[in-house]
C-alpha positions as CSV (number, residue, x, y, z in Angstrom):
1,M,17.0,-31.4,13.2
2,D,13.4,-31.0,14.2
3,T,13.2,-26.7,13.4
4,K,9.6,-26.7,15.1
5,S,11.3,-28.5,18.1
6,E,14.6,-27.7,19.5
7,L,15.7,-24.9,20.9
8,H,17.4,-22.0,18.2
9,P,21.2,-21.9,18.5
10,S,20.7,-18.3,19.0
11,L,18.6,-18.3,21.5
12,K,21.3,-20.7,23.5
13,E,24.0,-18.0,23.4
14,A,22.0,-14.6,23.3
15,P,22.6,-12.7,26.3
16,V,18.8,-11.5,25.6
17,Q,16.4,-9.5,28.0
18,P,14.4,-12.0,30.2
19,L,10.4,-11.2,30.0
20,S,9.3,-11.0,34.1
21,D,7.3,-13.7,35.5
22,E,4.5,-12.4,35.1
23,S,5.1,-12.2,31.4
24,L,5.8,-15.2,30.8
25,D,3.0,-16.5,32.8
26,S,0.3,-14.6,30.4
27,P,0.3,-14.6,26.9
28,P,2.9,-12.1,25.1
29,G,1.0,-8.8,24.7
30,S,-1.0,-9.4,28.1
31,P,-1.9,-6.0,29.9
32,S,0.8,-4.0,30.7
33,P,1.2,-0.2,31.8
34,S,-0.1,1.5,28.2
35,P,2.8,3.7,26.4
36,E,0.1,5.9,25.7
37,K,-1.3,6.7,29.2
38,K,2.7,7.9,29.7
39,R,2.3,10.7,27.1
40,G,1.1,13.6,27.2
41,K,-1.2,15.2,24.6
42,L,1.4,17.1,23.1
43,E,3.7,14.3,22.9
44,T,0.9,12.2,21.3
45,T,0.5,14.9,18.9
46,V,4.1,15.5,18.1
47,L,4.8,11.8,17.2
48,M,1.9,11.2,15.3
49,V,2.6,14.7,13.1
50,A,6.2,12.5,12.6
51,L,4.5,9.0,11.2
52,C,2.2,11.2,9.1
53,M,4.7,13.0,7.3
54,S,6.9,9.6,7.0
55,V,3.7,7.4,5.6
56,F,3.5,11.4,3.4
57,L,6.6,10.7,1.9
58,A,6.6,7.2,1.0
59,A,3.1,7.3,-0.3
60,L,3.7,10.5,-2.1
61,D,7.1,8.9,-3.9
62,M,4.9,6.4,-5.2
63,T,3.1,8.8,-7.5
64,I,5.3,12.3,-7.7
65,L,7.0,11.3,-10.7
66,G,3.9,10.7,-12.8
67,T,4.3,14.0,-14.5
68,A,7.9,14.7,-14.0
69,L,8.7,11.6,-16.4
70,P,9.2,13.0,-19.6
71,T,11.3,16.1,-18.2
72,I,13.7,12.9,-16.8
73,A,13.6,11.2,-19.7
74,E,14.6,14.0,-21.9
75,H,17.4,14.8,-19.3
76,F,19.1,11.7,-19.3
77,Q,18.3,10.7,-22.8
78,S,17.3,7.3,-21.9
79,I,13.3,5.6,-22.6
80,E,14.3,3.3,-19.4
81,V,13.5,5.7,-17.0
82,Y,9.6,5.4,-18.1
83,V,10.0,1.7,-17.2
84,W,12.4,1.7,-14.3
85,V,11.6,4.7,-12.3
86,G,8.7,3.5,-11.0
87,S,8.9,-0.3,-11.3
88,A,12.1,0.3,-9.0
89,F,10.3,1.9,-6.4
90,L,7.3,-0.9,-6.5
91,L,9.0,-3.8,-6.3
92,A,11.5,-2.9,-3.5
93,S,8.6,-1.5,-1.7
94,G,6.1,-4.3,-1.8
95,A,9.2,-7.0,-1.6
96,S,11.1,-5.6,1.5
97,M,7.4,-5.1,3.9
98,P,7.4,-8.7,5.0
99,T,10.8,-8.7,6.0
100,W,10.5,-5.4,8.1
101,G,8.0,-6.7,10.4
102,K,9.8,-9.6,11.1
103,L,12.7,-7.3,11.7
104,S,11.0,-5.1,14.2
105,D,9.6,-8.1,16.1
106,I,13.4,-9.2,17.0
107,W,15.2,-5.8,17.1
108,G,12.2,-3.4,18.2
109,R,10.0,-0.8,16.5
110,K,12.0,1.8,17.0
111,A,15.5,1.2,15.9
112,L,13.6,-0.5,12.6
113,L,11.6,3.1,11.7
114,L,14.9,4.6,12.4
115,L,16.4,2.3,9.9
116,A,14.1,2.5,7.5
117,T,13.4,6.7,7.9
118,A,17.4,6.8,7.0
119,V,17.6,4.6,4.4
120,F,15.0,6.6,2.3
121,F,16.6,9.6,3.1
122,L,19.6,7.7,1.8
123,G,18.3,6.7,-1.1
124,S,16.4,10.2,-2.0
125,A,19.5,11.9,-1.7
126,L,21.1,9.8,-4.7
127,C,18.2,10.2,-6.4
128,A,18.5,14.2,-5.9
129,A,21.9,14.1,-6.9
130,A,22.1,10.9,-10.0
131,T,24.2,11.6,-13.0
132,S,23.2,9.1,-15.1
133,S,19.9,6.9,-15.3
134,A,21.5,4.1,-13.7
135,M,22.4,6.1,-10.5
136,L,18.6,7.2,-10.3
137,I,16.9,3.7,-10.7
138,A,19.4,2.9,-7.6
139,G,18.8,5.4,-5.5
140,R,14.9,4.6,-6.6
141,T,15.7,1.0,-5.3
142,V,17.2,2.6,-2.1
143,Q,14.2,4.9,-1.5
144,G,12.0,1.8,-2.6
145,V,13.2,-0.5,0.6
146,G,13.2,2.8,3.3
147,S,9.8,2.9,2.0
148,G,8.0,0.1,2.5
149,G,9.4,-0.3,5.9
150,L,7.7,3.2,6.6
151,L,4.9,2.5,5.3
152,S,4.3,-1.3,6.9
153,L,6.1,0.1,10.5
154,V,3.9,3.3,11.0
155,N,0.8,0.9,11.3
156,I,2.7,-1.3,13.6
157,V,3.9,0.9,15.9
158,I,0.5,2.4,15.6
159,G,-0.7,-1.0,16.7
160,D,1.7,-1.3,19.5
161,L,1.1,2.3,21.2
162,F,-3.0,2.1,21.2
163,S,-5.7,0.2,22.5
164,P,-8.0,-1.7,19.6
165,R,-10.7,0.7,19.9
166,D,-8.5,3.9,20.1
167,R,-6.0,2.9,17.2
168,G,-8.8,3.3,14.6
169,V,-8.6,7.0,14.7
170,Y,-4.8,7.0,14.2
171,Y,-5.0,4.7,11.2
172,G,-7.6,7.1,9.6
173,I,-5.2,10.2,10.1
174,I,-2.3,7.8,8.7
175,G,-5.1,6.4,6.0
176,M,-5.6,10.5,5.3
177,M,-2.3,11.1,5.0
178,W,-2.0,7.9,2.3
179,A,-5.0,9.4,-0.1
180,L,-3.5,12.7,0.3
181,A,-0.3,12.5,-0.7
182,S,-0.9,9.2,-3.6
183,S,-3.3,11.7,-5.2
184,I,-1.8,15.3,-4.8
185,G,1.7,13.2,-6.2
186,P,1.1,14.3,-9.9
187,V,0.2,18.1,-8.9
188,I,3.3,18.5,-6.5
189,G,5.8,16.4,-9.4
190,G,4.7,18.9,-12.2
191,A,5.1,22.3,-9.8
192,L,8.0,21.7,-9.1
193,T,9.4,20.2,-12.2
194,E,8.1,23.2,-14.1
195,K,8.8,26.1,-11.5
196,V,12.5,24.9,-10.2
197,S,13.6,21.3,-11.6
198,W,12.7,18.0,-10.9
199,R,15.4,16.8,-8.5
200,W,13.2,19.1,-6.1
201,C,11.1,16.0,-6.2
202,F,13.8,14.3,-3.9
203,Y,14.9,17.1,-2.4
204,I,11.9,17.7,-0.5
205,N,12.2,14.4,1.3
206,L,15.6,15.4,3.1
207,P,14.4,17.9,5.8
208,V,11.5,16.4,6.4
209,S,12.8,12.8,6.5
210,A,15.8,14.4,9.2
211,V,13.3,16.3,11.3
212,T,10.8,13.1,11.9
213,F,14.0,11.2,12.7
214,V,14.9,13.4,15.6
215,V,11.4,13.2,16.2
216,I,11.0,9.8,16.6
217,I,13.9,9.7,18.7
218,L,12.3,12.1,21.4
219,T,9.0,11.1,21.4
220,L,8.6,7.1,20.3
221,H,8.7,5.3,24.0
222,L,8.4,1.3,23.1
223,Q,10.2,-1.6,24.5
224,T,13.4,-2.2,22.6
225,P,15.0,-5.6,23.2
226,K,18.9,-5.4,23.8
227,T,19.0,-8.2,20.7
228,P,23.0,-8.8,19.7
229,I,23.1,-8.5,15.9
230,V,24.8,-11.9,15.6
231,A,21.8,-13.5,17.4
232,G,19.4,-11.6,15.8
233,L,20.4,-12.5,12.1
234,K,20.5,-16.2,12.6
235,A,16.8,-16.0,14.0
236,I,16.0,-14.2,11.0
237,D,13.6,-16.3,8.5
238,W,16.2,-15.9,5.2
239,L,14.9,-18.5,3.2
240,G,11.7,-16.8,3.4
241,S,12.3,-13.6,3.0
242,L,14.6,-14.1,-0.1
243,T,11.8,-16.2,-1.8
244,I,8.8,-14.0,-1.0
245,A,11.4,-11.0,-2.6
246,G,11.8,-13.3,-5.5
247,A,8.0,-13.9,-5.7
248,T,7.3,-10.4,-5.5
249,T,9.4,-8.9,-7.7
250,L,9.1,-11.8,-10.4
251,F,4.9,-11.4,-10.3
252,L,5.2,-7.3,-10.1
253,L,8.2,-7.6,-13.1
254,G,5.4,-9.5,-15.3
255,L,2.4,-6.8,-14.2
256,Q,4.5,-4.2,-15.0
257,F,6.0,-5.1,-18.3
258,G,2.8,-6.7,-19.3
259,G,1.5,-4.6,-22.5
260,V,3.7,-1.9,-22.0
261,K,7.6,-3.3,-22.4
262,Y,5.8,-6.9,-24.1
263,A,2.7,-8.0,-25.1
264,W,1.0,-9.7,-22.3
265,S,0.8,-13.0,-24.4
266,S,4.7,-12.4,-24.7
267,P,6.9,-15.8,-23.2
268,A,8.9,-13.2,-21.1
269,V,5.6,-11.8,-19.4
270,I,4.0,-15.2,-19.0
271,C,7.3,-16.6,-17.7
272,L,7.5,-13.5,-14.6
273,I,3.7,-14.4,-13.6
274,I,3.9,-18.1,-13.8
275,F,6.8,-18.8,-11.8
276,G,6.6,-15.5,-9.6
277,G,3.5,-17.2,-8.5
278,I,5.5,-20.6,-8.1
279,A,7.6,-18.8,-5.9
280,F,4.9,-18.0,-3.4
281,I,3.5,-20.9,-3.0
282,I,7.3,-21.9,-2.5
283,F,7.6,-19.7,0.3
284,F,4.0,-20.7,2.1
285,F,5.5,-24.2,2.2
286,I,8.4,-22.2,3.5
287,E,6.6,-20.6,5.8
288,S,4.9,-23.6,7.2
289,R,8.5,-25.1,8.7
290,A,10.0,-21.5,9.7
291,R,10.6,-21.3,13.6
292,Y,9.6,-17.6,13.1
293,P,7.8,-17.0,10.0
294,L,7.6,-13.9,8.2
295,M,3.5,-14.8,7.7
296,P,2.7,-17.4,10.5
297,L,0.3,-19.2,8.4
298,R,-2.7,-19.6,10.6
299,I,-3.4,-15.6,9.9
300,F,-5.2,-17.4,7.2
301,A,-6.4,-20.2,9.2
302,T,-10.3,-19.0,9.7
303,K,-13.0,-17.7,7.2
304,S,-12.9,-14.3,9.1
305,N,-9.3,-13.4,8.5
306,L,-9.8,-14.7,4.7
307,A,-12.4,-12.8,4.6
308,L,-11.2,-9.2,5.9
309,L,-8.4,-9.8,3.3
310,A,-10.7,-10.2,0.8
311,I,-12.3,-6.9,2.0
312,N,-9.2,-5.5,2.0
313,F,-8.1,-6.5,-1.9
314,A,-12.2,-5.0,-2.5
315,H,-10.6,-1.9,-1.5
316,A,-7.2,-1.2,-2.5
317,A,-7.6,-2.3,-5.8
318,P,-10.6,0.0,-6.5
319,F,-8.9,2.9,-4.7
320,M,-6.0,2.4,-6.9
321,E,-7.6,2.6,-10.0
322,A,-9.4,5.6,-9.3
323,G,-6.8,7.6,-8.5
324,F,-5.3,6.2,-11.8
325,F,-7.9,6.5,-14.5
326,I,-10.2,9.1,-13.2
327,P,-6.8,11.5,-14.3
328,T,-7.1,9.6,-17.6
329,Y,-10.2,10.1,-18.5
330,F,-10.0,14.3,-18.0
331,Q,-6.9,13.6,-20.1
332,A,-8.0,11.3,-22.9
333,V,-11.8,12.4,-22.9
334,L,-12.4,16.0,-21.5
335,S,-8.0,17.4,-22.6
336,A,-7.4,18.5,-19.8
337,S,-2.9,18.2,-19.0
338,P,-1.5,16.2,-16.6
339,L,-1.5,18.9,-14.1
340,L,-5.2,20.2,-14.7
341,S,-6.3,16.3,-14.0
342,A,-5.2,16.5,-11.1
343,V,-6.3,19.4,-10.0
344,W,-10.0,18.2,-10.7
345,L,-9.6,15.1,-9.1
346,F,-9.8,16.8,-5.5
347,P,-13.4,16.3,-5.0
348,W,-12.4,12.5,-5.0
349,I,-9.1,13.5,-2.8
350,L,-11.0,15.5,-0.5
351,S,-13.4,13.0,0.0
352,V,-11.3,10.0,1.2
353,S,-9.4,12.1,3.6
354,F,-12.5,13.6,5.1
355,F,-14.2,10.3,5.2
356,T,-11.2,7.9,5.9
357,A,-10.4,10.1,9.5
358,G,-14.1,9.9,9.8
359,G,-14.1,6.0,9.6
360,G,-11.4,6.3,12.6
361,I,-13.3,7.9,14.6
362,Y,-16.4,6.3,14.3
363,I,-14.8,3.2,15.3
364,K,-13.6,4.7,18.4
365,K,-16.8,6.3,19.9
366,T,-18.8,3.0,18.6
367,G,-15.8,0.3,18.8
368,R,-17.6,-1.5,15.8
369,Y,-15.7,-1.7,12.8
370,F,-18.3,-4.2,10.8
371,D,-20.9,-0.7,10.5
372,C,-17.6,1.0,8.2
373,M,-17.2,-2.3,5.8
374,V,-20.4,-2.3,5.2
375,F,-21.3,1.4,5.1
376,S,-17.9,1.9,2.4
377,L,-18.4,-1.4,0.2
378,L,-22.3,0.0,-0.4
379,T,-21.5,3.4,-1.2
380,S,-18.3,2.1,-3.4
381,L,-20.3,0.4,-5.0
382,L,-22.7,2.9,-5.8
383,G,-19.8,5.8,-6.9
384,Y,-17.7,3.8,-8.7
385,A,-21.1,2.8,-10.5
386,L,-22.0,6.0,-10.8
387,L,-18.9,7.1,-12.4
388,Y,-19.9,4.7,-15.0
389,N,-22.4,7.5,-16.0
390,L,-19.7,10.6,-15.9
391,P,-20.3,13.0,-18.9
392,N,-18.0,12.6,-22.4
393,H,-18.4,16.6,-21.3
394,K,-17.8,18.9,-18.6
395,G,-20.9,18.1,-17.5
396,W,-19.4,19.2,-13.9
397,A,-22.3,18.6,-11.5
398,K,-21.8,14.9,-12.4
399,I,-18.0,15.0,-12.2
400,V,-17.8,16.7,-9.1
401,I,-20.7,14.9,-7.3
402,Y,-19.8,11.3,-8.5
403,Q,-16.1,11.6,-7.5
404,L,-17.9,12.6,-3.6
405,I,-19.8,9.4,-3.2
406,A,-16.9,7.2,-4.5
407,G,-14.6,9.0,-2.3
408,I,-16.6,8.5,0.4
409,G,-17.0,4.6,0.2
410,S,-13.4,4.6,-0.5
411,G,-12.7,6.5,2.4
412,M,-14.5,4.7,5.1
413,N,-13.0,1.3,4.8
414,F,-9.0,2.3,5.4
415,Q,-8.7,1.3,8.7
416,A,-11.6,-0.7,9.7
417,P,-10.5,-4.2,8.1
418,L,-6.6,-4.0,9.3
419,V,-8.3,-2.9,13.1
420,A,-10.7,-6.1,12.3
421,L,-7.6,-8.5,12.0
422,Q,-5.9,-7.2,14.3
423,S,-8.8,-8.2,16.8
424,S,-9.4,-11.3,15.3
425,S,-9.7,-14.3,17.9
426,I,-6.4,-15.8,17.0
427,V,-4.7,-13.3,16.5
428,T,-2.5,-12.0,19.9
429,A,-1.0,-8.3,20.6
430,Q,1.9,-10.4,19.8
431,D,1.2,-10.8,16.7
432,N,0.3,-7.1,15.8
433,G,3.7,-6.9,13.6
434,T,3.4,-10.0,11.5
435,V,-0.2,-9.7,10.8
436,T,0.2,-5.7,10.0
437,A,2.8,-6.1,7.4
438,T,1.0,-9.1,5.8
439,Y,-2.0,-6.8,5.5
440,S,0.6,-4.1,4.1
441,F,1.8,-6.6,1.5
442,I,-1.0,-7.7,0.1
443,R,-2.4,-4.0,0.0
444,T,0.6,-3.2,-2.0
445,L,0.3,-6.0,-4.3
446,T,-3.5,-5.6,-4.7
447,Y,-2.3,-1.7,-5.9
448,A,-0.2,-3.1,-8.4
449,I,-2.8,-5.6,-9.7
450,G,-5.9,-3.3,-10.0
451,V,-3.7,-0.5,-12.0
452,V,-2.9,-3.8,-14.1
453,I,-6.5,-5.1,-14.5
454,G,-7.1,-1.4,-15.8
455,S,-4.7,-1.2,-18.3
456,A,-5.4,-4.0,-20.0
457,I,-9.3,-3.5,-20.2
458,L,-8.5,-0.1,-21.4
459,S,-5.8,-1.7,-24.4
460,N,-8.9,-4.3,-24.7
461,R,-11.2,-2.1,-25.5
462,M,-9.8,0.5,-27.5
463,N,-8.9,-2.5,-29.8
464,S,-12.1,-3.3,-30.4
465,H,-12.3,0.0,-31.7
466,R,-10.1,-0.4,-34.0
467,A,-12.4,-0.6,-37.3
468,T,-13.1,3.0,-36.0
469,L,-10.6,4.3,-35.7
470,E,-9.2,3.5,-38.6
471,D,-12.1,5.0,-40.9
472,A,-11.5,7.7,-39.4
473,L,-7.8,7.9,-39.0
474,G,-5.8,5.6,-41.0
475,S,-4.5,2.3,-40.2
476,T,-1.2,4.2,-38.8
477,L,-2.4,6.5,-36.6
478,A,-5.2,4.1,-35.3
479,E,-2.5,1.8,-34.6
480,R,-1.3,4.7,-32.2
481,F,-4.4,4.7,-30.6
482,S,-4.7,0.7,-29.7
483,G,-3.7,-2.1,-27.8
484,R,-1.1,-1.2,-25.2
485,D,0.5,2.0,-26.9
486,A,-3.2,3.7,-25.9
487,Q,-2.6,4.7,-22.8
488,A,1.3,6.0,-23.6
489,N,-0.3,8.2,-26.7
490,I,-3.3,10.4,-25.2
491,P,-1.3,13.4,-25.6
492,L,-0.9,13.1,-29.3
493,I,-4.9,13.7,-29.6
494,E,-4.4,17.4,-29.3
495,S,-2.3,17.0,-32.5
496,L,-5.1,15.3,-34.8
497,P,-5.6,17.2,-37.7
498,T,-9.5,17.8,-37.4
499,A,-12.2,18.1,-34.9
500,A,-13.9,15.6,-35.7
501,Q,-11.2,12.9,-35.4
502,R,-10.3,14.4,-32.2
503,Q,-14.0,13.8,-31.2
504,T,-14.0,9.8,-32.3
505,V,-10.2,9.4,-30.6
506,R,-12.1,10.8,-27.9
507,Q,-15.2,8.7,-27.6
508,A,-13.6,5.5,-28.0
509,Y,-11.4,6.4,-24.8
510,Y,-14.6,7.6,-23.3
511,E,-16.3,4.0,-23.9
512,S,-12.9,2.3,-22.9
513,I,-12.5,3.9,-19.1
514,Q,-16.3,3.2,-18.8
515,T,-15.9,-0.8,-19.2
516,I,-13.3,-0.1,-16.4
517,W,-16.0,1.1,-13.7
518,I,-18.2,-2.0,-14.8
519,Q,-14.7,-4.3,-13.7
520,V,-14.2,-2.2,-10.6
521,A,-18.0,-2.8,-9.5
522,C,-17.2,-6.3,-9.9
523,I,-14.2,-6.2,-7.5
524,I,-16.4,-4.3,-4.7
525,V,-19.1,-7.0,-5.2
526,I,-16.3,-9.2,-3.9
527,G,-15.7,-7.3,-1.1
528,L,-19.8,-7.7,0.0
529,V,-20.1,-11.4,-0.8
530,A,-16.7,-12.0,1.9
531,L,-18.6,-9.6,4.5
532,P,-20.9,-12.0,6.0
533,L,-18.2,-14.3,6.7
534,V,-16.3,-11.3,9.2
535,E,-16.1,-12.2,12.5
536,R,-19.1,-9.5,14.4
537,K,-18.0,-8.1,17.9
538,R,-19.6,-5.6,19.3
539,Q,-17.1,-3.5,20.6
540,L,-13.6,-3.1,20.7
541,S,-11.3,-3.7,24.2
542,R,-10.5,-0.3,25.1
543,T,-7.3,-2.0,26.9
544,H,-4.0,-1.7,25.9
545,E,-1.5,-4.5,25.2
546,E,1.9,-3.6,25.1
547,V,3.6,-5.7,23.1
548,R,7.1,-7.3,23.9
549,T,9.8,-7.2,21.5
550,G,12.7,-9.5,20.7
551,L,14.1,-13.2,20.6
552,E,12.6,-14.6,23.7
553,A,9.4,-13.0,23.2
554,E,9.8,-14.6,19.4
555,E,10.4,-17.7,21.3
556,H,7.6,-17.6,23.9
557,R,4.8,-16.8,20.9
558,R,6.5,-19.8,18.6
559,T,5.4,-21.9,22.3
560,L,2.4,-20.4,22.4
561,A,1.4,-20.4,18.9
562,Q,1.8,-24.7,19.0
563,K,-1.5,-24.9,21.8
564,P,-3.9,-22.4,19.5
565,K,-6.5,-20.8,22.0
566,V,-8.9,-18.6,21.1
567,K,-9.3,-15.5,22.6
568,E,-12.0,-14.5,24.6
569,E,-14.0,-11.3,23.1
570,E,-14.2,-8.5,25.8
571,E,-16.5,-5.6,25.2
572,G,-15.3,-2.5,26.2
C-alpha cells in the first residue's frame, strides 16, 4: 500500500469535526479571529502565570536534586540513586518530547497540556512517597515524561495564542522562568533537604501543579477537535515514536554512563552511542515514509532552518555548561559549598533572566529577531571567553562582571531562533506543533551533550595534571582527583592534610576548567558561522493565525506538504 497517497483508515471511519469551506480553501492556520483578542489582559496574565509555573516546575526538577542526592542516597542506602535519579528524568523528558507535539496535533493543545500536568503531578507524588530507590526512580521516569510534555507544549501553546511578532515577549518570559528555575534548583533543593526533608523537593510540585491544572481549564481557549480515541491512536506514527524514544534513550545513556559508570572507551558506552546514532538514522528514514511524521523532514530542507538549529545548539550548550561548571569552579577553586556556589551564581542567573525578557520585548517592539541573535552570539563569545580569565582567588569584581556579560549574551537568544524557525518561509502556522517540539527536543539533547563535553574535558585535563598531583599527594590520593573521578571527589579537597596539597589540587582544577571555556567559545563560533545563512525578515507579522488541530487538519496539512509552497513574506 502506498502510505503517502491512500487515505488513512482512521480518516475513513472517524467522525471528525470538519473544517469550514474557508479553511479548506486556504492553508491550515490561515488568518482567523485571534484567541488573543478574545481574552482580556487579566485573563492573559493569569494564563501566562500558569504556563510559567508549569515550565518553572519542569525546569526546576532537572537540577533541584543536585544538592539533595547525597542525603537521598544515604536514606535508601543505594549508590545507584546518584546515576539513575537524574538519568531517568532526563531520558524520559527528552524521549517523549516529539510524541507530545504530535499528540497535540491530533487531540488538541489543551487536552494534552492538561494530561502532561497530570502526569507530572503523578510522578511528583510517587517520588515524594517513595519507599525504595526503585520506586523513586520509577517516579522520576513518570515525572520526566510529564516534564517533556510541559516544556514542549507550553511553547507550542504560546505559538498558537499569539502572532509571530507578539509571541517573542511571551517566549522571553518563559525563557526567564527556565533560566531562573534551572539555576536556583540546587539552592532550593539544598535548603529543603537541610531544613525540612528531601521529600519536599517533590511535595512542592503538587499544590502548584493542581492550581495550574485548574487555571488552564478555565483560561486556555483553543480549538479542540473531537477526535475519537481509537481513530487518533491509529493516526499516530507509532514506529517513529518508538524509534526516536529508543534512539534518545540509547544515546543519552551512553552520554550519562561515559566517564561516570564506565570509561568512555568501554564497549558498553561505545555501543550505546553508536547504536543510538544508527537508531536516529533509521528514525529519519521512517519519517520520510510516515503519513503524519513526528518530524517532517522539510523542516531541515533549507539552509536557513539548519542554521537556526545550529544557533540553537550554539546557545543551549554554553548555557547549560555555564550553569554546571561555574558552580564547579566555585567549589573546586574557591572552596565554596554546593549551596553557596549556587548563591554565587546569581549574577549570571539575574542577567540571563532579565535579558531573556528583554530580548522578547525587543522582538515585539521591532519585529526583528536577527538583531537578537547577532548581539547574543557576539556578547556570549566575549562573556564566556572572559570566564577563561576568572581568578584563582576571590576576586569579586571579575567574578561578578564576567558572569553578567556571559549571562546577557545567553539571555538575549532564548527565543529568537524559535521565533525565526516558526516564521520560516517553508513553515506554516499548522506546523507549529511539530516544529516547536523538534526545536525543544534538539535543545534538550544539546543540554546533555554540552555537560558531557565539558565533563570529558575536565576529566582529561585533570589526567594531564596526574604527575604534578602524584608529586604532591602520592599515587593513591592523586588517583582520586584524576579522570572520571575528578568531579565526584571535589568535596575531598578540604580533607587534604596540608594547605600546599590543597592549593596544588585547586590549581589543577582551575587550569582544567579554563579549558572548558575555550571549548564553549568554539561552540559559540559555530553559531556565528551559521548566522549569515539565516533567512532575514525586516519585521515579523502582527497577524495571528489560529492553528486547527485534529485528523482532518492533519490530512489537509499532509496534502499541502506534497505541494511545497513558499509563504509570502509579510511585513507588519
